[in-house]
PDB file of N, CA, C and O in Angstrom:
ATOM      1  N   MET A   1     152.420 161.178  54.981  1.00  0.00           N
ATOM      2  CA  MET A   1     151.409 161.639  55.936  1.00  0.00           C
ATOM      3  C   MET A   1     151.722 161.442  57.514  1.00  0.00           C
ATOM      4  O   MET A   1     152.312 160.474  57.995  1.00  0.00           O
ATOM      5  N   ARG A   2     151.261 162.440  58.146  1.00  0.00           N
ATOM      6  CA  ARG A   2     151.632 162.508  59.724  1.00  0.00           C
ATOM      7  C   ARG A   2     150.426 162.900  60.314  1.00  0.00           C
ATOM      8  O   ARG A   2     149.691 163.701  59.736  1.00  0.00           O
ATOM      9  N   LYS A   3     150.105 162.355  61.552  1.00  0.00           N
ATOM     10  CA  LYS A   3     149.253 162.568  62.364  1.00  0.00           C
ATOM     11  C   LYS A   3     149.468 163.691  63.310  1.00  0.00           C
ATOM     12  O   LYS A   3     150.478 163.593  64.007  1.00  0.00           O
ATOM     13  N   CYS A   4     148.729 164.727  63.472  1.00  0.00           N
ATOM     14  CA  CYS A   4     148.710 165.855  64.460  1.00  0.00           C
ATOM     15  C   CYS A   4     148.309 165.187  65.887  1.00  0.00           C
ATOM     16  O   CYS A   4     147.286 164.504  65.947  1.00  0.00           O
ATOM     17  N   VAL A   5     149.014 165.362  66.883  1.00  0.00           N
ATOM     18  CA  VAL A   5     148.922 164.870  68.187  1.00  0.00           C
ATOM     19  C   VAL A   5     147.885 165.722  68.937  1.00  0.00           C
ATOM     20  O   VAL A   5     147.436 165.401  70.037  1.00  0.00           O
ATOM     21  N   GLY A   6     147.554 166.777  68.295  1.00  0.00           N
ATOM     22  CA  GLY A   6     146.332 167.908  68.859  1.00  0.00           C
ATOM     23  C   GLY A   6     145.016 167.364  68.447  1.00  0.00           C
ATOM     24  O   GLY A   6     144.218 166.855  69.234  1.00  0.00           O
ATOM     25  N   CYS A   7     144.816 167.511  67.060  1.00  0.00           N
ATOM     26  CA  CYS A   7     143.562 167.263  66.456  1.00  0.00           C
ATOM     27  C   CYS A   7     143.392 165.964  66.020  1.00  0.00           C
ATOM     28  O   CYS A   7     142.223 165.578  65.999  1.00  0.00           O
ATOM     29  N   GLY A   8     144.338 165.100  65.627  1.00  0.00           N
ATOM     30  CA  GLY A   8     144.434 163.917  64.981  1.00  0.00           C
ATOM     31  C   GLY A   8     144.343 163.605  63.768  1.00  0.00           C
ATOM     32  O   GLY A   8     144.382 162.442  63.367  1.00  0.00           O
ATOM     33  N   GLU A   9     144.171 164.914  62.830  1.00  0.00           N
ATOM     34  CA  GLU A   9     144.017 164.828  61.454  1.00  0.00           C
ATOM     35  C   GLU A   9     145.330 164.459  60.908  1.00  0.00           C
ATOM     36  O   GLU A   9     146.387 164.725  61.481  1.00  0.00           O
ATOM     37  N   MET A  10     145.226 163.749  59.625  1.00  0.00           N
ATOM     38  CA  MET A  10     146.280 163.411  58.832  1.00  0.00           C
ATOM     39  C   MET A  10     146.579 164.221  57.794  1.00  0.00           C
ATOM     40  O   MET A  10     145.800 164.409  56.859  1.00  0.00           O
ATOM     41  N   LYS A  11     147.930 164.847  57.909  1.00  0.00           N
ATOM     42  CA  LYS A  11     148.339 165.860  56.746  1.00  0.00           C
ATOM     43  C   LYS A  11     149.566 165.532  56.240  1.00  0.00           C
ATOM     44  O   LYS A  11     150.170 164.530  56.623  1.00  0.00           O
ATOM     45  N   ASN A  12     150.055 166.401  55.286  1.00  0.00           N
ATOM     46  CA  ASN A  12     151.353 165.916  54.567  1.00  0.00           C
ATOM     47  C   ASN A  12     152.360 166.562  55.620  1.00  0.00           C
ATOM     48  O   ASN A  12     152.095 167.535  56.325  1.00  0.00           O
ATOM     49  N   LYS A  13     153.444 165.926  55.609  1.00  0.00           N
ATOM     50  CA  LYS A  13     154.510 166.385  56.618  1.00  0.00           C
ATOM     51  C   LYS A  13     154.999 167.824  56.560  1.00  0.00           C
ATOM     52  O   LYS A  13     155.355 168.431  57.570  1.00  0.00           O
ATOM     53  N   LYS A  14     155.004 168.460  55.067  1.00  0.00           N
ATOM     54  CA  LYS A  14     155.472 169.900  55.060  1.00  0.00           C
ATOM     55  C   LYS A  14     154.187 170.674  55.493  1.00  0.00           C
ATOM     56  O   LYS A  14     154.406 171.885  55.444  1.00  0.00           O
ATOM     57  N   GLU A  15     153.232 170.450  55.800  1.00  0.00           N
ATOM     58  CA  GLU A  15     152.040 171.254  56.181  1.00  0.00           C
ATOM     59  C   GLU A  15     151.837 171.295  57.930  1.00  0.00           C
ATOM     60  O   GLU A  15     150.923 171.829  58.558  1.00  0.00           O
ATOM     61  N   MET A  16     152.906 170.612  58.402  1.00  0.00           N
ATOM     62  CA  MET A  16     152.963 170.325  60.019  1.00  0.00           C
ATOM     63  C   MET A  16     154.014 170.998  60.552  1.00  0.00           C
ATOM     64  O   MET A  16     154.910 171.397  59.808  1.00  0.00           O
ATOM     65  N   LEU A  17     154.053 171.215  61.899  1.00  0.00           N
ATOM     66  CA  LEU A  17     155.357 171.528  62.639  1.00  0.00           C
ATOM     67  C   LEU A  17     155.644 170.408  63.474  1.00  0.00           C
ATOM     68  O   LEU A  17     154.791 169.673  63.972  1.00  0.00           O
ATOM     69  N   ARG A  18     156.983 170.297  63.619  1.00  0.00           N
ATOM     70  CA  ARG A  18     157.501 169.129  64.344  1.00  0.00           C
ATOM     71  C   ARG A  18     157.968 169.534  65.603  1.00  0.00           C
ATOM     72  O   ARG A  18     158.625 170.575  65.614  1.00  0.00           O
ATOM     73  N   VAL A  19     157.782 168.953  66.663  1.00  0.00           N
ATOM     74  CA  VAL A  19     158.293 168.928  68.178  1.00  0.00           C
ATOM     75  C   VAL A  19     159.300 167.910  68.251  1.00  0.00           C
ATOM     76  O   VAL A  19     159.068 166.732  67.980  1.00  0.00           O
ATOM     77  N   ILE A  20     160.617 168.429  68.679  1.00  0.00           N
ATOM     78  CA  ILE A  20     161.357 167.096  68.729  1.00  0.00           C
ATOM     79  C   ILE A  20     161.799 167.041  70.179  1.00  0.00           C
ATOM     80  O   ILE A  20     161.441 167.820  71.063  1.00  0.00           O
ATOM     81  N   HIS A  21     162.717 165.901  70.314  1.00  0.00           N
ATOM     82  CA  HIS A  21     162.943 165.805  71.924  1.00  0.00           C
ATOM     83  C   HIS A  21     164.594 165.355  71.487  1.00  0.00           C
ATOM     84  O   HIS A  21     164.770 164.333  70.823  1.00  0.00           O
ATOM     85  N   THR A  22     165.599 166.094  71.864  1.00  0.00           N
ATOM     86  CA  THR A  22     166.880 165.683  71.452  1.00  0.00           C
ATOM     87  C   THR A  22     167.528 164.866  72.462  1.00  0.00           C
ATOM     88  O   THR A  22     167.005 164.765  73.572  1.00  0.00           O
ATOM     89  N   LYS A  23     168.829 164.157  72.131  1.00  0.00           N
ATOM     90  CA  LYS A  23     169.338 163.441  73.027  1.00  0.00           C
ATOM     91  C   LYS A  23     169.844 164.100  74.332  1.00  0.00           C
ATOM     92  O   LYS A  23     170.077 163.384  75.306  1.00  0.00           O
ATOM     93  N   GLU A  24     170.019 165.420  74.384  1.00  0.00           N
ATOM     94  CA  GLU A  24     170.443 166.309  75.421  1.00  0.00           C
ATOM     95  C   GLU A  24     169.215 166.415  76.317  1.00  0.00           C
ATOM     96  O   GLU A  24     169.428 166.840  77.452  1.00  0.00           O
ATOM     97  N   GLY A  25     167.856 166.071  75.961  1.00  0.00           N
ATOM     98  CA  GLY A  25     166.836 166.089  76.667  1.00  0.00           C
ATOM     99  C   GLY A  25     166.057 167.304  76.440  1.00  0.00           C
ATOM    100  O   GLY A  25     165.152 167.478  77.256  1.00  0.00           O
ATOM    101  N   GLU A  26     166.211 168.306  75.404  1.00  0.00           N
ATOM    102  CA  GLU A  26     165.647 169.465  75.065  1.00  0.00           C
ATOM    103  C   GLU A  26     164.418 169.171  74.197  1.00  0.00           C
ATOM    104  O   GLU A  26     164.479 168.332  73.298  1.00  0.00           O
ATOM    105  N   PHE A  27     163.296 169.868  74.469  1.00  0.00           N
ATOM    106  CA  PHE A  27     162.416 169.898  73.404  1.00  0.00           C
ATOM    107  C   PHE A  27     162.494 171.369  72.552  1.00  0.00           C
ATOM    108  O   PHE A  27     162.783 172.467  73.027  1.00  0.00           O
ATOM    109  N   LEU A  28     162.224 171.118  71.464  1.00  0.00           N
ATOM    110  CA  LEU A  28     162.464 172.189  70.365  1.00  0.00           C
ATOM    111  C   LEU A  28     161.331 172.271  69.272  1.00  0.00           C
ATOM    112  O   LEU A  28     160.679 171.298  68.895  1.00  0.00           O
ATOM    113  N   LEU A  29     161.205 173.368  68.883  1.00  0.00           N
ATOM    114  CA  LEU A  29     160.040 173.158  67.725  1.00  0.00           C
ATOM    115  C   LEU A  29     160.978 173.015  66.309  1.00  0.00           C
ATOM    116  O   LEU A  29     161.927 173.797  66.247  1.00  0.00           O
ATOM    117  N   ASP A  30     160.808 172.169  65.278  1.00  0.00           N
ATOM    118  CA  ASP A  30     161.786 172.221  64.059  1.00  0.00           C
ATOM    119  C   ASP A  30     160.797 172.443  63.176  1.00  0.00           C
ATOM    120  O   ASP A  30     159.991 171.541  62.945  1.00  0.00           O
ATOM    121  N   ALA A  31     160.695 173.775  62.496  1.00  0.00           N
ATOM    122  CA  ALA A  31     159.778 174.089  61.504  1.00  0.00           C
ATOM    123  C   ALA A  31     160.608 173.594  59.918  1.00  0.00           C
ATOM    124  O   ALA A  31     160.074 173.705  58.814  1.00  0.00           O
ATOM    125  N   THR A  32     161.747 173.146  60.122  1.00  0.00           N
ATOM    126  CA  THR A  32     162.295 172.777  58.938  1.00  0.00           C
ATOM    127  C   THR A  32     162.052 171.229  58.772  1.00  0.00           C
ATOM    128  O   THR A  32     162.100 170.744  57.642  1.00  0.00           O
ATOM    129  N   GLY A  33     161.809 170.491  59.807  1.00  0.00           N
ATOM    130  CA  GLY A  33     161.653 168.899  59.838  1.00  0.00           C
ATOM    131  C   GLY A  33     162.903 168.211  59.496  1.00  0.00           C
ATOM    132  O   GLY A  33     162.892 167.082  59.004  1.00  0.00           O
ATOM    133  N   ARG A  34     164.223 169.008  59.801  1.00  0.00           N
ATOM    134  CA  ARG A  34     165.486 168.153  59.540  1.00  0.00           C
ATOM    135  C   ARG A  34     166.134 168.134  60.874  1.00  0.00           C
ATOM    136  O   ARG A  34     167.253 167.626  60.790  1.00  0.00           O
ATOM    137  N   LYS A  35     165.883 168.438  61.851  1.00  0.00           N
ATOM    138  CA  LYS A  35     166.593 168.437  62.940  1.00  0.00           C
ATOM    139  C   LYS A  35     166.625 166.850  63.356  1.00  0.00           C
ATOM    140  O   LYS A  35     165.837 166.002  62.937  1.00  0.00           O
ATOM    141  N   ASN A  36     167.767 166.620  64.321  1.00  0.00           N
ATOM    142  CA  ASN A  36     167.956 165.169  64.649  1.00  0.00           C
ATOM    143  C   ASN A  36     167.023 165.159  66.246  1.00  0.00           C
ATOM    144  O   ASN A  36     166.981 166.115  67.021  1.00  0.00           O
ATOM    145  N   GLY A  37     166.425 163.998  66.419  1.00  0.00           N
ATOM    146  CA  GLY A  37     165.860 163.655  67.476  1.00  0.00           C
ATOM    147  C   GLY A  37     164.441 163.293  67.160  1.00  0.00           C
ATOM    148  O   GLY A  37     163.896 163.440  66.066  1.00  0.00           O
ATOM    149  N   ARG A  38     163.863 162.758  68.346  1.00  0.00           N
ATOM    150  CA  ARG A  38     162.172 161.899  68.265  1.00  0.00           C
ATOM    151  C   ARG A  38     161.481 163.169  68.010  1.00  0.00           C
ATOM    152  O   ARG A  38     161.785 164.263  68.484  1.00  0.00           O
ATOM    153  N   GLY A  39     160.475 162.890  67.173  1.00  0.00           N
ATOM    154  CA  GLY A  39     159.626 163.891  66.557  1.00  0.00           C
ATOM    155  C   GLY A  39     158.089 163.458  66.855  1.00  0.00           C
ATOM    156  O   GLY A  39     157.645 162.311  66.812  1.00  0.00           O
ATOM    157  N   ALA A  40     157.393 164.633  67.164  1.00  0.00           N
ATOM    158  CA  ALA A  40     155.885 164.661  67.037  1.00  0.00           C
ATOM    159  C   ALA A  40     155.348 165.650  66.094  1.00  0.00           C
ATOM    160  O   ALA A  40     156.095 166.587  65.813  1.00  0.00           O
ATOM    161  N   TYR A  41     154.233 165.608  65.578  1.00  0.00           N
ATOM    162  CA  TYR A  41     153.663 166.561  64.605  1.00  0.00           C
ATOM    163  C   TYR A  41     152.634 167.305  65.227  1.00  0.00           C
ATOM    164  O   TYR A  41     151.841 166.776  66.007  1.00  0.00           O
ATOM    165  N   LEU A  42     152.598 168.665  64.886  1.00  0.00           N
ATOM    166  CA  LEU A  42     151.361 169.519  65.366  1.00  0.00           C
ATOM    167  C   LEU A  42     151.013 170.391  64.064  1.00  0.00           C
ATOM    168  O   LEU A  42     151.907 170.941  63.420  1.00  0.00           O
ATOM    169  N   CYS A  43     149.661 170.482  63.720  1.00  0.00           N
ATOM    170  CA  CYS A  43     149.317 171.549  62.701  1.00  0.00           C
ATOM    171  C   CYS A  43     149.712 172.799  63.220  1.00  0.00           C
ATOM    172  O   CYS A  43     149.836 172.957  64.434  1.00  0.00           O
ATOM    173  N   PHE A  44     149.968 173.910  62.217  1.00  0.00           N
ATOM    174  CA  PHE A  44     150.489 175.171  62.311  1.00  0.00           C
ATOM    175  C   PHE A  44     149.255 175.890  63.202  1.00  0.00           C
ATOM    176  O   PHE A  44     148.783 176.921  62.722  1.00  0.00           O
ATOM    177  N   SER A  45     148.883 175.553  64.075  1.00  0.00           N
ATOM    178  CA  SER A  45     147.413 176.397  64.646  1.00  0.00           C
ATOM    179  C   SER A  45     147.750 176.425  66.554  1.00  0.00           C
ATOM    180  O   SER A  45     148.275 175.445  67.082  1.00  0.00           O
ATOM    181  N   ARG A  46     147.500 177.212  67.075  1.00  0.00           N
ATOM    182  CA  ARG A  46     147.589 177.377  68.313  1.00  0.00           C
ATOM    183  C   ARG A  46     146.470 176.415  68.970  1.00  0.00           C
ATOM    184  O   ARG A  46     146.728 175.855  70.036  1.00  0.00           O
ATOM    185  N   ASP A  47     145.321 176.240  68.378  1.00  0.00           N
ATOM    186  CA  ASP A  47     144.172 175.395  68.827  1.00  0.00           C
ATOM    187  C   ASP A  47     144.895 173.921  69.075  1.00  0.00           C
ATOM    188  O   ASP A  47     144.746 173.321  70.140  1.00  0.00           O
ATOM    189  N   CYS A  48     145.624 173.446  68.080  1.00  0.00           N
ATOM    190  CA  CYS A  48     145.921 172.238  68.264  1.00  0.00           C
ATOM    191  C   CYS A  48     147.306 172.004  69.182  1.00  0.00           C
ATOM    192  O   CYS A  48     147.646 170.862  69.493  1.00  0.00           O
ATOM    193  N   PHE A  49     147.918 172.947  69.506  1.00  0.00           N
ATOM    194  CA  PHE A  49     148.640 172.846  70.418  1.00  0.00           C
ATOM    195  C   PHE A  49     148.182 172.803  71.713  1.00  0.00           C
ATOM    196  O   PHE A  49     148.776 172.187  72.598  1.00  0.00           O
ATOM    197  N   LEU A  50     147.105 173.455  71.891  1.00  0.00           N
ATOM    198  CA  LEU A  50     146.298 173.563  73.288  1.00  0.00           C
ATOM    199  C   LEU A  50     145.583 172.275  73.501  1.00  0.00           C
ATOM    200  O   LEU A  50     145.346 171.812  74.617  1.00  0.00           O
ATOM    201  N   LYS A  51     145.255 171.724  72.376  1.00  0.00           N
ATOM    202  CA  LYS A  51     144.670 170.273  72.533  1.00  0.00           C
ATOM    203  C   LYS A  51     145.657 169.120  72.919  1.00  0.00           C
ATOM    204  O   LYS A  51     145.485 168.196  73.714  1.00  0.00           O
ATOM    205  N   ALA A  52     146.835 169.455  72.069  1.00  0.00           N
ATOM    206  CA  ALA A  52     147.893 168.289  72.459  1.00  0.00           C
ATOM    207  C   ALA A  52     148.317 168.479  74.103  1.00  0.00           C
ATOM    208  O   ALA A  52     148.429 167.430  74.738  1.00  0.00           O
ATOM    209  N   VAL A  53     148.507 169.500  74.675  1.00  0.00           N
ATOM    210  CA  VAL A  53     148.513 169.792  76.096  1.00  0.00           C
ATOM    211  C   VAL A  53     147.412 169.543  76.856  1.00  0.00           C
ATOM    212  O   VAL A  53     147.587 169.289  78.048  1.00  0.00           O
ATOM    213  N   LYS A  54     146.236 169.566  76.373  1.00  0.00           N
ATOM    214  CA  LYS A  54     145.268 168.947  77.348  1.00  0.00           C
ATOM    215  C   LYS A  54     145.195 167.665  77.325  1.00  0.00           C
ATOM    216  O   LYS A  54     145.221 167.045  78.388  1.00  0.00           O
ATOM    217  N   ASN A  55     145.070 166.908  75.910  1.00  0.00           N
ATOM    218  CA  ASN A  55     144.940 165.557  75.887  1.00  0.00           C
ATOM    219  C   ASN A  55     146.276 164.672  76.050  1.00  0.00           C
ATOM    220  O   ASN A  55     146.308 163.460  75.836  1.00  0.00           O
ATOM    221  N   LYS A  56     147.283 165.387  76.425  1.00  0.00           N
ATOM    222  CA  LYS A  56     148.664 164.851  76.771  1.00  0.00           C
ATOM    223  C   LYS A  56     149.092 164.012  75.472  1.00  0.00           C
ATOM    224  O   LYS A  56     149.537 162.870  75.585  1.00  0.00           O
ATOM    225  N   GLY A  57     148.925 164.671  74.182  1.00  0.00           N
ATOM    226  CA  GLY A  57     149.475 164.023  73.204  1.00  0.00           C
ATOM    227  C   GLY A  57     150.884 163.834  72.915  1.00  0.00           C
ATOM    228  O   GLY A  57     151.390 162.856  72.364  1.00  0.00           O
ATOM    229  N   LEU A  58     151.515 164.968  73.384  1.00  0.00           N
ATOM    230  CA  LEU A  58     153.144 165.126  73.219  1.00  0.00           C
ATOM    231  C   LEU A  58     153.441 164.241  74.227  1.00  0.00           C
ATOM    232  O   LEU A  58     154.344 163.464  73.918  1.00  0.00           O
ATOM    233  N   GLU A  59     152.916 164.076  75.498  1.00  0.00           N
ATOM    234  CA  GLU A  59     153.464 162.997  76.311  1.00  0.00           C
ATOM    235  C   GLU A  59     153.494 161.669  76.042  1.00  0.00           C
ATOM    236  O   GLU A  59     154.398 160.974  76.504  1.00  0.00           O
ATOM    237  N   ARG A  60     152.585 161.189  75.320  1.00  0.00           N
ATOM    238  CA  ARG A  60     152.168 159.960  74.722  1.00  0.00           C
ATOM    239  C   ARG A  60     153.160 159.632  73.535  1.00  0.00           C
ATOM    240  O   ARG A  60     153.490 158.475  73.274  1.00  0.00           O
ATOM    241  N   SER A  61     153.553 160.594  72.924  1.00  0.00           N
ATOM    242  CA  SER A  61     154.341 160.438  71.673  1.00  0.00           C
ATOM    243  C   SER A  61     155.950 160.214  72.131  1.00  0.00           C
ATOM    244  O   SER A  61     156.778 159.512  71.550  1.00  0.00           O
ATOM    245  N   PHE A  62     156.145 161.040  73.375  1.00  0.00           N
ATOM    246  CA  PHE A  62     157.481 160.941  73.835  1.00  0.00           C
ATOM    247  C   PHE A  62     157.614 159.982  74.892  1.00  0.00           C
ATOM    248  O   PHE A  62     158.743 159.726  75.311  1.00  0.00           O
ATOM    249  N   LYS A  63     156.608 159.421  75.375  1.00  0.00           N
ATOM    250  CA  LYS A  63     156.663 158.279  76.395  1.00  0.00           C
ATOM    251  C   LYS A  63     157.405 158.942  77.677  1.00  0.00           C
ATOM    252  O   LYS A  63     158.319 158.327  78.225  1.00  0.00           O
ATOM    253  N   GLN A  64     157.008 160.140  78.110  1.00  0.00           N
ATOM    254  CA  GLN A  64     157.647 160.613  79.176  1.00  0.00           C
ATOM    255  C   GLN A  64     156.744 161.860  79.667  1.00  0.00           C
ATOM    256  O   GLN A  64     156.095 162.451  78.803  1.00  0.00           O
ATOM    257  N   ALA A  65     156.672 162.270  80.949  1.00  0.00           N
ATOM    258  CA  ALA A  65     156.180 163.402  81.404  1.00  0.00           C
ATOM    259  C   ALA A  65     156.877 164.830  80.688  1.00  0.00           C
ATOM    260  O   ALA A  65     158.100 164.832  80.548  1.00  0.00           O
ATOM    261  N   ILE A  66     156.229 165.812  80.323  1.00  0.00           N
ATOM    262  CA  ILE A  66     156.704 167.190  79.834  1.00  0.00           C
ATOM    263  C   ILE A  66     156.624 168.132  80.975  1.00  0.00           C
ATOM    264  O   ILE A  66     155.457 168.278  81.340  1.00  0.00           O
ATOM    265  N   PRO A  67     157.423 168.771  81.607  1.00  0.00           N
ATOM    266  CA  PRO A  67     157.349 170.049  82.482  1.00  0.00           C
ATOM    267  C   PRO A  67     156.768 170.989  81.922  1.00  0.00           C
ATOM    268  O   PRO A  67     156.841 171.138  80.702  1.00  0.00           O
ATOM    269  N   ASN A  68     155.961 171.939  82.844  1.00  0.00           N
ATOM    270  CA  ASN A  68     155.141 172.896  82.267  1.00  0.00           C
ATOM    271  C   ASN A  68     156.045 173.952  81.537  1.00  0.00           C
ATOM    272  O   ASN A  68     155.683 174.551  80.525  1.00  0.00           O
ATOM    273  N   GLU A  69     157.283 174.121  82.168  1.00  0.00           N
ATOM    274  CA  GLU A  69     158.205 175.125  81.494  1.00  0.00           C
ATOM    275  C   GLU A  69     158.437 174.903  80.202  1.00  0.00           C
ATOM    276  O   GLU A  69     158.681 175.845  79.448  1.00  0.00           O
ATOM    277  N   VAL A  70     158.393 173.612  79.768  1.00  0.00           N
ATOM    278  CA  VAL A  70     158.645 173.200  78.140  1.00  0.00           C
ATOM    279  C   VAL A  70     157.515 173.697  77.455  1.00  0.00           C
ATOM    280  O   VAL A  70     157.552 174.393  76.440  1.00  0.00           O
ATOM    281  N   TYR A  71     156.410 173.271  78.111  1.00  0.00           N
ATOM    282  CA  TYR A  71     155.191 173.877  77.318  1.00  0.00           C
ATOM    283  C   TYR A  71     154.915 175.405  77.007  1.00  0.00           C
ATOM    284  O   TYR A  71     154.347 175.874  76.020  1.00  0.00           O
ATOM    285  N   GLU A  72     155.464 176.068  78.105  1.00  0.00           N
ATOM    286  CA  GLU A  72     155.485 177.598  77.953  1.00  0.00           C
ATOM    287  C   GLU A  72     156.343 178.080  76.773  1.00  0.00           C
ATOM    288  O   GLU A  72     156.053 178.891  75.893  1.00  0.00           O
ATOM    289  N   GLN A  73     157.434 177.404  76.966  1.00  0.00           N
ATOM    290  CA  GLN A  73     158.772 177.702  75.888  1.00  0.00           C
ATOM    291  C   GLN A  73     158.215 177.202  74.527  1.00  0.00           C
ATOM    292  O   GLN A  73     158.528 177.874  73.545  1.00  0.00           O
ATOM    293  N   LEU A  74     157.485 176.186  74.354  1.00  0.00           N
ATOM    294  CA  LEU A  74     157.068 175.689  72.993  1.00  0.00           C
ATOM    295  C   LEU A  74     155.911 176.581  72.637  1.00  0.00           C
ATOM    296  O   LEU A  74     155.638 176.671  71.440  1.00  0.00           O
ATOM    297  N   GLU A  75     155.079 177.359  73.647  1.00  0.00           N
ATOM    298  CA  GLU A  75     154.046 177.970  73.068  1.00  0.00           C
ATOM    299  C   GLU A  75     154.617 179.446  72.610  1.00  0.00           C
ATOM    300  O   GLU A  75     154.205 180.080  71.639  1.00  0.00           O
ATOM    301  N   LYS A  76     155.553 179.815  73.430  1.00  0.00           N
ATOM    302  CA  LYS A  76     156.393 181.199  72.788  1.00  0.00           C
ATOM    303  C   LYS A  76     156.832 181.069  71.482  1.00  0.00           C
ATOM    304  O   LYS A  76     156.488 181.846  70.592  1.00  0.00           O
ATOM    305  N   GLU A  77     157.560 180.147  71.322  1.00  0.00           N
ATOM    306  CA  GLU A  77     158.188 179.651  69.887  1.00  0.00           C
ATOM    307  C   GLU A  77     157.202 179.490  69.009  1.00  0.00           C
ATOM    308  O   GLU A  77     157.536 179.765  67.857  1.00  0.00           O
ATOM    309  N   MET A  78     155.840 179.055  69.188  1.00  0.00           N
ATOM    310  CA  MET A  78     154.859 178.806  68.335  1.00  0.00           C
ATOM    311  C   MET A  78     154.163 180.191  67.978  1.00  0.00           C
ATOM    312  O   MET A  78     153.642 180.275  66.866  1.00  0.00           O
ATOM    313  N   GLU A  79     154.123 181.080  68.675  1.00  0.00           N
ATOM    314  CA  GLU A  79     153.733 182.255  68.403  1.00  0.00           C
ATOM    315  C   GLU A  79     154.574 183.013  67.526  1.00  0.00           C
ATOM    316  O   GLU A  79     154.104 183.653  66.586  1.00  0.00           O
ATOM    317  N   GLN A  80     155.874 182.966  67.808  1.00  0.00           N
ATOM    318  CA  GLN A  80     156.908 183.555  66.926  1.00  0.00           C
ATOM    319  C   GLN A  80     156.861 183.029  65.489  1.00  0.00           C
ATOM    320  O   GLN A  80     157.032 183.710  64.478  1.00  0.00           O
ATOM    321  N   ILE A  81     156.627 181.841  65.541  1.00  0.00           N
ATOM    322  CA  ILE A  81     156.352 181.268  64.090  1.00  0.00           C
ATOM    323  C   ILE A  81     155.260 181.646  63.243  1.00  0.00           C
ATOM    324  O   ILE A  81     155.302 181.799  62.022  1.00  0.00           O
ATOM    325  N   GLU A  82     154.064 181.813  64.176  1.00  0.00           N
ATOM    326  CA  GLU A  82     152.978 182.221  63.477  1.00  0.00           C
ATOM    327  C   GLU A  82     153.176 183.678  63.239  1.00  0.00           C
ATOM    328  O   GLU A  82     152.608 184.013  62.199  1.00  0.00           O
ATOM    329  N   THR A  83     153.690 184.512  63.749  1.00  0.00           N
ATOM    330  CA  THR A  83     153.820 185.983  63.241  1.00  0.00           C
ATOM    331  C   THR A  83     154.724 186.085  62.086  1.00  0.00           C
ATOM    332  O   THR A  83     154.511 187.018  61.312  1.00  0.00           O
ATOM    333  N   GLU A  84     155.654 185.319  61.850  1.00  0.00           N
ATOM    334  CA  GLU A  84     156.539 185.417  60.711  1.00  0.00           C
ATOM    335  C   GLU A  84     155.891 185.205  59.332  1.00  0.00           C
ATOM    336  O   GLU A  84     156.576 185.272  58.311  1.00  0.00           O
TER     337      GLU A  84
END
């Protein structure tokens, strides 16, 4: 079970989207849940993503500030995943 950093609900790992921070300093969406890096979990919903941005859930999980460009990139990637 994993906790969504947006809504705070506990769900099965496979029902959630993983956001990772790699050693190279990149933030990526990991739909497979298998990429290397520190991870935080979000529900597959744009609302949860927006809540995580608003309440700084991702920043708390990664213990660092996240630039706005990263949020914009993650939002675009999330839209692509939702349309697939």
